[in-house]
Chimera marker file (.cmm) of the C-alpha trace (Angstrom):
<marker_set name="trace">
<marker id="1" x="-10.623" y="12.487" z="17.258" r="1" g="1" b="0" radius="0.5"/>
<marker id="2" x="-11.118" y="10.041" z="14.408" r="1" g="1" b="0" radius="0.5"/>
<marker id="3" x="-8.765" y="7.498" z="12.925" r="1" g="1" b="0" radius="0.5"/>
<marker id="4" x="-10.097" y="5.679" z="9.913" r="1" g="1" b="0" radius="0.5"/>
<marker id="5" x="-10.045" y="5.005" z="6.214" r="1" g="1" b="0" radius="0.5"/>
<marker id="6" x="-9.697" y="7.749" z="3.648" r="1" g="1" b="0" radius="0.5"/>
<marker id="7" x="-13.073" y="8.441" z="1.989" r="1" g="1" b="0" radius="0.5"/>
<marker id="8" x="-11.576" y="9.293" z="-1.402" r="1" g="1" b="0" radius="0.5"/>
<marker id="9" x="-9.660" y="6.010" z="-1.460" r="1" g="1" b="0" radius="0.5"/>
<marker id="10" x="-12.818" y="4.108" z="-0.459" r="1" g="1" b="0" radius="0.5"/>
<marker id="11" x="-14.800" y="5.735" z="-3.269" r="1" g="1" b="0" radius="0.5"/>
<marker id="12" x="-12.068" y="4.801" z="-5.730" r="1" g="1" b="0" radius="0.5"/>
<marker id="13" x="-12.310" y="1.168" z="-4.630" r="1" g="1" b="0" radius="0.5"/>
<marker id="14" x="-16.096" y="1.265" z="-5.039" r="1" g="1" b="0" radius="0.5"/>
<marker id="15" x="-15.615" y="2.520" z="-8.601" r="1" g="1" b="0" radius="0.5"/>
<marker id="16" x="-13.192" y="-0.312" z="-9.382" r="1" g="1" b="0" radius="0.5"/>
<marker id="17" x="-15.689" y="-2.856" z="-7.995" r="1" g="1" b="0" radius="0.5"/>
<marker id="18" x="-18.543" y="-1.347" z="-10.012" r="1" g="1" b="0" radius="0.5"/>
<marker id="19" x="-16.436" y="-1.436" z="-13.172" r="1" g="1" b="0" radius="0.5"/>
<marker id="20" x="-15.545" y="-5.090" z="-12.667" r="1" g="1" b="0" radius="0.5"/>
<marker id="21" x="-19.192" y="-6.001" z="-12.074" r="1" g="1" b="0" radius="0.5"/>
<marker id="22" x="-20.302" y="-4.081" z="-15.166" r="1" g="1" b="0" radius="0.5"/>
<marker id="23" x="-17.699" y="-5.983" z="-17.197" r="1" g="1" b="0" radius="0.5"/>
<marker id="24" x="-19.370" y="-9.255" z="-16.189" r="1" g="1" b="0" radius="0.5"/>
<marker id="25" x="-17.613" y="-10.498" z="-13.060" r="1" g="1" b="0" radius="0.5"/>
<marker id="26" x="-19.818" y="-11.992" z="-10.374" r="1" g="1" b="0" radius="0.5"/>
<marker id="27" x="-19.902" y="-9.976" z="-7.130" r="1" g="1" b="0" radius="0.5"/>
<marker id="28" x="-19.539" y="-13.181" z="-5.106" r="1" g="1" b="0" radius="0.5"/>
<marker id="29" x="-16.209" y="-13.873" z="-6.834" r="1" g="1" b="0" radius="0.5"/>
<marker id="30" x="-14.673" y="-10.492" z="-5.983" r="1" g="1" b="0" radius="0.5"/>
<marker id="31" x="-12.301" y="-10.358" z="-3.034" r="1" g="1" b="0" radius="0.5"/>
<marker id="32" x="-13.112" y="-8.032" z="-0.152" r="1" g="1" b="0" radius="0.5"/>
<marker id="33" x="-10.857" y="-4.990" z="-0.162" r="1" g="1" b="0" radius="0.5"/>
<marker id="34" x="-10.516" y="-2.139" z="2.266" r="1" g="1" b="0" radius="0.5"/>
<marker id="35" x="-8.892" y="1.235" z="2.137" r="1" g="1" b="0" radius="0.5"/>
<marker id="36" x="-5.163" y="1.156" z="2.788" r="1" g="1" b="0" radius="0.5"/>
<marker id="37" x="-4.922" y="4.882" z="3.449" r="1" g="1" b="0" radius="0.5"/>
<marker id="38" x="-5.945" y="6.023" z="6.920" r="1" g="1" b="0" radius="0.5"/>
<marker id="39" x="-6.386" y="9.510" z="8.312" r="1" g="1" b="0" radius="0.5"/>
<marker id="40" x="-6.151" y="11.021" z="11.777" r="1" g="1" b="0" radius="0.5"/>
<marker id="41" x="-8.533" y="13.948" z="12.284" r="1" g="1" b="0" radius="0.5"/>
<marker id="42" x="-8.573" y="15.915" z="15.539" r="1" g="1" b="0" radius="0.5"/>
<marker id="43" x="-11.306" y="18.374" z="16.494" r="1" g="1" b="0" radius="0.5"/>
<marker id="44" x="-9.685" y="20.871" z="18.869" r="1" g="1" b="0" radius="0.5"/>
<marker id="45" x="-12.891" y="22.816" z="19.449" r="1" g="1" b="0" radius="0.5"/>
<marker id="46" x="-14.636" y="19.717" z="20.835" r="1" g="1" b="0" radius="0.5"/>
<marker id="47" x="-11.565" y="18.668" z="22.809" r="1" g="1" b="0" radius="0.5"/>
<marker id="48" x="-11.430" y="22.081" z="24.502" r="1" g="1" b="0" radius="0.5"/>
<marker id="49" x="-15.176" y="21.944" z="25.237" r="1" g="1" b="0" radius="0.5"/>
<marker id="50" x="-14.633" y="18.584" z="26.956" r="1" g="1" b="0" radius="0.5"/>
<marker id="51" x="-11.625" y="19.901" z="28.848" r="1" g="1" b="0" radius="0.5"/>
<marker id="52" x="-9.171" y="17.601" z="27.062" r="1" g="1" b="0" radius="0.5"/>
<marker id="53" x="-5.635" y="18.540" z="26.163" r="1" g="1" b="0" radius="0.5"/>
<marker id="54" x="-4.119" y="17.133" z="22.995" r="1" g="1" b="0" radius="0.5"/>
<marker id="55" x="-0.313" y="16.651" z="23.062" r="1" g="1" b="0" radius="0.5"/>
<marker id="56" x="1.611" y="18.615" z="20.424" r="1" g="1" b="0" radius="0.5"/>
<marker id="57" x="3.296" y="15.514" z="18.921" r="1" g="1" b="0" radius="0.5"/>
<marker id="58" x="-0.158" y="14.035" z="18.260" r="1" g="1" b="0" radius="0.5"/>
<marker id="59" x="-1.330" y="17.272" z="16.652" r="1" g="1" b="0" radius="0.5"/>
<marker id="60" x="1.765" y="17.220" z="14.454" r="1" g="1" b="0" radius="0.5"/>
<marker id="61" x="0.941" y="13.730" z="13.188" r="1" g="1" b="0" radius="0.5"/>
<marker id="62" x="-2.712" y="14.516" z="12.426" r="1" g="1" b="0" radius="0.5"/>
<marker id="63" x="-3.766" y="14.685" z="8.798" r="1" g="1" b="0" radius="0.5"/>
<marker id="64" x="-6.395" y="17.305" z="9.632" r="1" g="1" b="0" radius="0.5"/>
<marker id="65" x="-6.905" y="19.531" z="12.670" r="1" g="1" b="0" radius="0.5"/>
<marker id="66" x="-10.273" y="21.232" z="13.067" r="1" g="1" b="0" radius="0.5"/>
<marker id="67" x="-9.988" y="24.427" z="15.105" r="1" g="1" b="0" radius="0.5"/>
<link id1="1" id2="2" r="1" g="1" b="0" radius="0.2"/>
<link id1="2" id2="3" r="1" g="1" b="0" radius="0.2"/>
<link id1="3" id2="4" r="1" g="1" b="0" radius="0.2"/>
<link id1="4" id2="5" r="1" g="1" b="0" radius="0.2"/>
<link id1="5" id2="6" r="1" g="1" b="0" radius="0.2"/>
<link id1="6" id2="7" r="1" g="1" b="0" radius="0.2"/>
<link id1="7" id2="8" r="1" g="1" b="0" radius="0.2"/>
<link id1="8" id2="9" r="1" g="1" b="0" radius="0.2"/>
<link id1="9" id2="10" r="1" g="1" b="0" radius="0.2"/>
<link id1="10" id2="11" r="1" g="1" b="0" radius="0.2"/>
<link id1="11" id2="12" r="1" g="1" b="0" radius="0.2"/>
<link id1="12" id2="13" r="1" g="1" b="0" radius="0.2"/>
<link id1="13" id2="14" r="1" g="1" b="0" radius="0.2"/>
<link id1="14" id2="15" r="1" g="1" b="0" radius="0.2"/>
<link id1="15" id2="16" r="1" g="1" b="0" radius="0.2"/>
<link id1="16" id2="17" r="1" g="1" b="0" radius="0.2"/>
<link id1="17" id2="18" r="1" g="1" b="0" radius="0.2"/>
<link id1="18" id2="19" r="1" g="1" b="0" radius="0.2"/>
<link id1="19" id2="20" r="1" g="1" b="0" radius="0.2"/>
<link id1="20" id2="21" r="1" g="1" b="0" radius="0.2"/>
<link id1="21" id2="22" r="1" g="1" b="0" radius="0.2"/>
<link id1="22" id2="23" r="1" g="1" b="0" radius="0.2"/>
<link id1="23" id2="24" r="1" g="1" b="0" radius="0.2"/>
<link id1="24" id2="25" r="1" g="1" b="0" radius="0.2"/>
<link id1="25" id2="26" r="1" g="1" b="0" radius="0.2"/>
<link id1="26" id2="27" r="1" g="1" b="0" radius="0.2"/>
<link id1="27" id2="28" r="1" g="1" b="0" radius="0.2"/>
<link id1="28" id2="29" r="1" g="1" b="0" radius="0.2"/>
<link id1="29" id2="30" r="1" g="1" b="0" radius="0.2"/>
<link id1="30" id2="31" r="1" g="1" b="0" radius="0.2"/>
<link id1="31" id2="32" r="1" g="1" b="0" radius="0.2"/>
<link id1="32" id2="33" r="1" g="1" b="0" radius="0.2"/>
<link id1="33" id2="34" r="1" g="1" b="0" radius="0.2"/>
<link id1="34" id2="35" r="1" g="1" b="0" radius="0.2"/>
<link id1="35" id2="36" r="1" g="1" b="0" radius="0.2"/>
<link id1="36" id2="37" r="1" g="1" b="0" radius="0.2"/>
<link id1="37" id2="38" r="1" g="1" b="0" radius="0.2"/>
<link id1="38" id2="39" r="1" g="1" b="0" radius="0.2"/>
<link id1="39" id2="40" r="1" g="1" b="0" radius="0.2"/>
<link id1="40" id2="41" r="1" g="1" b="0" radius="0.2"/>
<link id1="41" id2="42" r="1" g="1" b="0" radius="0.2"/>
<link id1="42" id2="43" r="1" g="1" b="0" radius="0.2"/>
<link id1="43" id2="44" r="1" g="1" b="0" radius="0.2"/>
<link id1="44" id2="45" r="1" g="1" b="0" radius="0.2"/>
<link id1="45" id2="46" r="1" g="1" b="0" radius="0.2"/>
<link id1="46" id2="47" r="1" g="1" b="0" radius="0.2"/>
<link id1="47" id2="48" r="1" g="1" b="0" radius="0.2"/>
<link id1="48" id2="49" r="1" g="1" b="0" radius="0.2"/>
<link id1="49" id2="50" r="1" g="1" b="0" radius="0.2"/>
<link id1="50" id2="51" r="1" g="1" b="0" radius="0.2"/>
<link id1="51" id2="52" r="1" g="1" b="0" radius="0.2"/>
<link id1="52" id2="53" r="1" g="1" b="0" radius="0.2"/>
<link id1="53" id2="54" r="1" g="1" b="0" radius="0.2"/>
<link id1="54" id2="55" r="1" g="1" b="0" radius="0.2"/>
<link id1="55" id2="56" r="1" g="1" b="0" radius="0.2"/>
<link id1="56" id2="57" r="1" g="1" b="0" radius="0.2"/>
<link id1="57" id2="58" r="1" g="1" b="0" radius="0.2"/>
<link id1="58" id2="59" r="1" g="1" b="0" radius="0.2"/>
<link id1="59" id2="60" r="1" g="1" b="0" radius="0.2"/>
<link id1="60" id2="61" r="1" g="1" b="0" radius="0.2"/>
<link id1="61" id2="62" r="1" g="1" b="0" radius="0.2"/>
<link id1="62" id2="63" r="1" g="1" b="0" radius="0.2"/>
<link id1="63" id2="64" r="1" g="1" b="0" radius="0.2"/>
<link id1="64" id2="65" r="1" g="1" b="0" radius="0.2"/>
<link id1="65" id2="66" r="1" g="1" b="0" radius="0.2"/>
<link id1="66" id2="67" r="1" g="1" b="0" radius="0.2"/>
</marker_set>
């Protein structure tokens, strides 16, 4: 199971930072930003191999379920 930032959103933020730097802003002056979108990914195959049961409500809330 993984709960963390969305990679696509993170890459978009990196692009915005790169654009601002290329336009002449100093990297030290840029505020730190982090992804605001988070994802819950559950790997059922690994959970079953470990003998773990995942509750159905948690599976329903997951953004991605790997079977």
